[in-house]
C-alpha positions as CSV (number, residue, x, y, z in Angstrom):
1,M,7.6,-18.6,-16.0
2,Q,8.3,-17.8,-19.4
3,I,10.9,-15.3,-20.8
4,K,9.8,-13.2,-23.8
5,E,11.5,-11.2,-26.1
6,Y,10.2,-7.6,-26.8
7,N,11.1,-4.6,-29.8
8,G,11.8,-1.4,-28.3
9,G,8.4,0.6,-28.4
10,E,6.3,-2.0,-28.1
11,I,3.1,-1.5,-25.4
12,L,3.4,-4.3,-23.0
13,F,0.4,-3.5,-20.8
14,K,-1.6,-0.3,-20.2
15,E,-2.8,1.9,-17.3
16,G,-5.9,0.5,-16.5
17,D,-5.4,-2.9,-18.0
18,V,-6.6,-5.8,-15.6
19,C,-4.0,-8.6,-15.8
20,D,-2.2,-11.5,-12.9
21,S,1.4,-11.4,-13.7
22,M,4.3,-9.4,-12.8
23,F,7.6,-9.3,-14.7
24,K,11.4,-9.5,-14.0
25,I,13.7,-7.4,-16.8
26,V,16.5,-10.4,-17.7
27,E,17.9,-7.3,-20.3
28,G,17.1,-4.3,-21.9
29,S,14.9,-1.7,-20.1
30,V,11.2,-0.4,-20.0
31,S,9.9,3.0,-19.7
32,V,6.8,3.4,-16.7
33,Q,4.1,6.0,-17.9
34,I,0.7,7.6,-16.9
35,K,-1.4,9.6,-18.9
36,A,-1.7,13.3,-18.2
37,S,-4.6,15.6,-17.7
38,N,-4.2,17.0,-21.2
39,G,-4.0,13.1,-22.8
40,D,-0.3,13.2,-23.3
41,S,2.1,10.1,-21.8
42,V,4.3,11.3,-18.8
43,E,7.2,9.0,-18.5
44,L,7.7,8.8,-14.4
45,T,11.0,6.4,-14.8
46,T,12.7,3.9,-16.3
47,L,13.8,0.4,-14.9
48,G,16.5,-1.8,-16.2
49,K,18.1,-5.2,-15.6
50,D,16.5,-7.6,-13.0
51,K,14.0,-4.5,-11.8
52,I,10.7,-6.1,-10.8
53,F,7.4,-4.7,-11.9
54,G,3.6,-5.3,-11.9
55,E,3.8,-7.5,-8.2
56,M,0.6,-6.0,-7.2
57,A,-1.1,-8.0,-10.4
58,V,0.4,-11.3,-8.6
59,F,-1.0,-10.6,-4.7
60,E,-4.2,-8.7,-5.7
61,S,-6.5,-8.4,-9.1
62,W,-5.7,-4.4,-9.6
63,P,-5.9,-2.7,-13.0
64,R,-2.9,-1.6,-13.9
65,S,-1.8,1.8,-12.2
66,A,0.7,2.4,-15.0
67,T,1.6,1.8,-18.8
68,I,4.7,-0.2,-19.4
69,V,6.8,0.4,-22.7
70,I,9.5,-1.4,-23.8
71,G,12.5,0.9,-24.1
72,E,15.1,-1.1,-26.0
73,D,15.3,-3.5,-29.0
74,H,15.3,-7.0,-28.0
75,T,14.5,-6.8,-24.4
76,K,13.9,-9.9,-22.3
77,L,11.2,-10.5,-19.7
78,L,10.9,-13.1,-17.4
79,E,6.7,-13.2,-17.0
80,I,5.9,-14.7,-14.0
81,M,1.7,-15.8,-13.4
82,R,-0.1,-15.5,-10.3
83,N,0.3,-19.4,-10.1
84,E,4.2,-19.6,-10.3
85,I,5.2,-16.8,-7.7
86,K,5.8,-19.6,-5.1
87,D,8.2,-21.3,-7.7
88,F,9.8,-18.0,-8.8
89,L,10.8,-17.1,-4.9
90,E,11.8,-20.9,-4.5
91,E,14.5,-20.2,-7.4
92,D,15.5,-17.0,-6.2
93,P,15.0,-16.1,-2.5
94,Q,16.7,-12.9,-2.6
95,Q,13.8,-11.5,-4.6
96,V,11.4,-12.1,-1.5
97,K,13.3,-8.4,-0.3
98,N,13.4,-7.2,-3.2
99,I,9.3,-7.3,-3.5
100,I,8.7,-6.3,-0.5
101,T,11.0,-3.5,-0.6
102,N,9.2,-2.3,-3.9
103,L,5.7,-2.6,-1.9
104,S,7.0,-0.9,1.2
105,H,8.5,2.1,-0.7
106,R,5.1,2.3,-3.1
107,Q,2.9,1.7,0.4
108,K,4.7,4.8,1.5
109,R,4.5,7.0,-1.5
110,L,0.6,5.9,-1.5
111,M,0.2,6.9,2.6
112,D,1.9,10.0,2.0
113,D,0.0,11.3,-0.9
114,Y,-3.2,10.3,0.9
115,L,-2.5,12.6,4.1
116,H,-1.2,15.4,1.8
117,A,-4.9,15.1,0.1
118,C,-6.8,15.0,3.7
119,R,-4.6,17.8,4.6
120,T,-5.7,19.7,1.7
121,I,-9.4,19.2,2.7
122,R,-8.9,20.6,5.8
123,E,-6.5,23.1,4.4
124,M,-9.7,23.8,1.8
125,D,-12.5,23.6,4.1
126,E,-10.3,26.5,6.9
127,T,-9.9,29.1,3.5
128,K,-13.8,28.5,2.6
129,M,-14.4,31.7,3.6
130,E,-11.3,33.4,1.3
131,R,-11.8,31.3,-1.8
132,E,-10.3,34.0,-3.5
133,E,-7.2,34.8,-1.2
134,R,-6.1,31.0,-1.4
135,S,-2.6,30.9,-1.8
136,D,-1.0,29.5,-5.7
137,T,0.6,26.5,-3.5
138,L,-3.0,25.5,-2.4
139,L,-4.5,25.8,-5.7
140,D,-1.8,23.7,-7.0
141,K,-2.3,21.1,-4.7
142,I,-6.4,21.1,-5.4
143,T,-5.5,20.8,-9.6
144,R,-3.6,18.1,-8.4
145,F,-5.7,16.0,-6.5
146,V,-9.0,16.7,-8.9
147,T,-6.8,15.5,-11.9
148,T,-5.7,12.6,-10.1
149,Y,-9.6,11.5,-9.8
150,T,-10.8,12.5,-12.9
151,R,-7.8,10.3,-14.4
152,T,-7.9,7.5,-12.0
153,M,-11.6,7.0,-11.7
154,H,-11.8,3.5,-12.9
155,Y,-9.6,2.3,-9.2
156,L,-12.5,3.4,-6.8
157,T,-14.2,-0.1,-7.7
158,P,-11.2,-2.9,-8.4
159,Y,-11.0,-6.3,-8.8
160,H,-9.9,-7.9,-5.6
161,L,-8.2,-11.4,-5.0
162,Q,-9.1,-13.1,-2.2
163,N,-6.3,-13.6,-0.4
164,D,-5.7,-18.1,-0.7
165,Q,-5.3,-20.5,2.4
166,A,-2.0,-19.9,3.2
167,L,-2.1,-19.0,6.2
168,D,-4.1,-21.2,7.1
169,H,-1.7,-23.8,9.1
170,D,0.7,-23.9,12.5
171,S,3.5,-25.7,11.8
172,E,6.5,-26.4,14.0
173,A,8.6,-24.1,12.1
174,D,6.2,-21.1,13.5
175,K,6.9,-22.1,16.6
176,D,10.4,-21.9,16.6
177,H,10.5,-18.2,15.6
178,S,7.3,-16.9,17.6
179,M,6.6,-15.2,21.2
180,T,4.0,-15.7,23.6
181,F,3.0,-12.5,25.8
182,A,0.5,-11.8,27.9
183,E,-2.5,-9.5,28.4
184,D,-1.7,-5.6,28.2
185,T,1.8,-6.2,27.3
186,V,2.9,-3.4,25.0
187,I,4.6,-4.1,22.1
188,F,5.9,-0.9,20.8
189,S,5.1,2.8,21.9
190,E,3.4,5.5,19.7
191,G,6.6,7.6,18.1
192,E,9.0,4.8,19.0
193,E,11.6,4.2,16.5
194,S,10.8,0.6,14.2
195,G,12.3,-2.0,12.2
196,S,10.2,-4.8,12.0
197,M,6.5,-6.2,11.6
198,Y,4.5,-9.1,13.0
199,F,2.8,-11.6,12.3
200,I,-0.2,-12.6,14.9
201,Q,-0.7,-16.4,14.8
202,R,-3.2,-16.7,18.0
203,G,-4.7,-14.0,19.9
204,S,-5.2,-10.6,19.4
205,V,-3.4,-7.2,19.6
206,G,-5.0,-3.3,20.0
207,F,-3.8,-0.1,18.5
208,F,-4.3,2.9,20.9
209,K,-3.5,6.7,20.3
210,G,-2.2,8.5,24.0
211,Y,-2.1,5.0,25.3
212,G,-2.4,5.4,29.2
213,T,-3.0,8.9,28.8
214,A,-6.2,10.9,29.8
215,D,-6.4,11.1,26.0
216,E,-6.1,7.5,25.3
217,K,-8.2,6.4,22.1
218,S,-8.7,3.2,20.6
219,I,-8.4,3.3,16.8
220,A,-8.3,-0.6,16.0
221,S,-7.7,-4.4,16.8
222,L,-6.5,-7.2,14.8
223,E,-6.9,-11.3,15.6
224,G,-4.6,-14.1,14.7
225,K,-3.3,-15.0,11.0
226,T,-2.9,-11.1,9.7
227,F,0.3,-8.9,10.4
228,F,0.4,-5.3,11.1
229,G,3.5,-2.9,11.3
230,D,4.6,-3.1,8.2
231,M,5.6,0.2,7.9
232,G,8.3,-0.4,10.2
233,L,10.1,-3.5,8.4
234,I,11.3,-1.6,5.6
235,E,10.9,2.2,6.0
236,K,11.6,2.6,9.4
237,L,9.2,5.1,10.1
238,P,8.1,6.0,14.0
239,R,5.1,4.1,15.6
240,R,2.1,5.8,14.6
241,A,0.1,4.0,17.5
242,T,0.5,2.0,20.6
243,A,0.1,-2.0,20.2
244,V,-0.8,-3.8,23.3
245,V,-1.6,-7.1,23.5
246,L,-5.5,-8.1,24.3
247,E,-5.6,-11.5,25.6
248,N,-3.0,-13.9,27.4
249,D,-1.0,-16.6,25.7
250,T,-1.0,-14.2,22.4
251,V,1.5,-15.4,19.8
252,L,3.4,-13.1,17.4
253,Q,6.5,-13.5,15.1
254,E,8.7,-10.9,14.5
255,I,9.7,-9.9,11.0
256,T,12.7,-7.9,10.2
257,E,15.1,-7.3,7.2
258,E,17.7,-9.4,8.6
259,N,15.2,-12.9,9.4
260,L,13.4,-12.6,6.0
261,L,15.1,-14.9,4.0
262,E,15.7,-17.1,6.7
263,L,12.0,-17.1,7.6
264,Y,11.0,-17.7,3.9
265,E,12.9,-20.9,4.2
266,R,11.2,-22.2,7.2
267,T,7.5,-21.0,6.6
268,P,7.5,-19.7,3.0
269,E,3.8,-19.1,3.4
270,V,4.1,-16.9,6.1
271,I,6.4,-14.6,4.1
272,I,3.9,-14.8,0.9
273,G,1.1,-13.9,3.4
274,C,2.9,-11.0,4.1
275,M,3.4,-9.7,0.3
276,Q,-0.4,-10.8,0.5
277,H,-1.3,-8.3,3.1
278,M,1.1,-5.1,2.3
279,A,-0.3,-5.8,-1.4
280,S,-4.0,-5.7,0.3
281,R,-3.0,-2.4,2.3
282,M,-2.1,-1.1,-0.8
283,R,-5.6,-1.6,-2.3
284,N,-6.9,-0.1,0.7
285,L,-5.1,3.0,0.7
286,T,-5.6,3.6,-2.6
287,R,-9.7,3.4,-2.5
288,D,-9.0,5.8,0.3
289,Y,-6.8,8.3,-1.5
290,L,-8.9,8.4,-4.7
291,A,-12.0,8.5,-2.1
292,S,-10.1,11.9,-0.5
293,C,-9.1,13.1,-4.6
294,E,-12.6,12.5,-5.4
295,M,-13.7,14.7,-2.0
296,I,-11.7,17.6,-3.4
297,A,-13.5,17.3,-6.6
298,T,-16.7,17.5,-4.6
299,I,-15.9,20.7,-3.1
300,V,-14.4,22.7,-6.4
301,V,-17.4,21.5,-7.8
302,A,-19.8,22.8,-5.3
303,E,-17.6,26.3,-5.1
304,K,-18.1,26.4,-8.5
305,E,-22.1,26.2,-8.2
306,E,-22.1,28.5,-5.2
307,R,-23.9,25.7,-3.5
308,K,-22.8,24.1,0.4
309,L,-22.0,20.0,0.6
310,T,-25.2,18.1,1.3
311,A,-25.1,16.3,4.9
312,T,-24.1,13.4,2.8
313,E,-21.0,15.1,1.3
314,K,-20.2,16.8,4.7
315,E,-19.9,13.3,7.2
316,K,-18.0,11.9,4.1
317,K,-15.2,14.9,4.2
318,R,-15.3,14.4,8.3
319,A,-14.7,10.6,7.8
320,L,-11.6,10.7,5.4
321,I,-10.2,13.5,7.7
322,E,-10.6,11.1,11.0
323,A,-9.7,8.5,9.2
324,A,-5.6,10.0,8.2
325,E,-5.5,11.1,11.7
326,E,-5.7,7.9,13.1
327,L,-4.2,5.9,10.2
328,C,-1.5,3.9,12.0
329,V,-1.2,0.5,12.2
């Protein structure tokens, strides 16, 4: 880790760059900017002292999603490389919650954008026979998503950092904070209020829509050494599916805002694994979101050419809409 000084107006990194470090602002400020469709730079926000940015590069080899411009003279930044994250968190454990909160907020915004894009695809499909009568609101949505796709095409094939072996362990500390469940136990129900996420130490968990009804549908299952329910930890969003234990003696560890720091002190590899999971979820959501933007652009091009979508394009559209409807854990 190293503190570096910068002058106002310097570009720290550019949108699309691939790097392997994050930053904490020690003094001064930075401007977060993206390039608009007309080529102009647009400021999204300004970050000040103690704010952290660029954390996705520590957990995933992901192109920078924005350009960072130094906002004030004599700005000081602490640069944390990927292999220094454990040392950084040990020196200042409070940053555990800050990083997880940042990742959670970004994930929620991205999920909202993704679902919005898929709803726009459905709305375009419903109005395809009346294209001239589409509302200004729908046209604005279409333009937005087409612009997003054309501006960020390089994100569709991101570099990906495989998770390390941090979770390949079975410490006694884990066992002190774990619970064992029998098959068919409901961990949480669809629509239920939330406030935590879970780490599967052993066993498996399934996720269902309409659990226990005639319309019950299995949508996913997860096995040991992984996480689920992360949108409940910080965002407190209602559960989108019912989580049910699939095998006897499944062992889960519950992670809440209140026990984050305690768990980090006892089992730092689990909490770092949680951050890796959230970053990976961001990567997958970004891929799906941009695929939905690409589909909107494809529909627009097909309409301009007065042609129908190909069978492959139709299948992709259907899959995108179904995937968005089933998004849950």
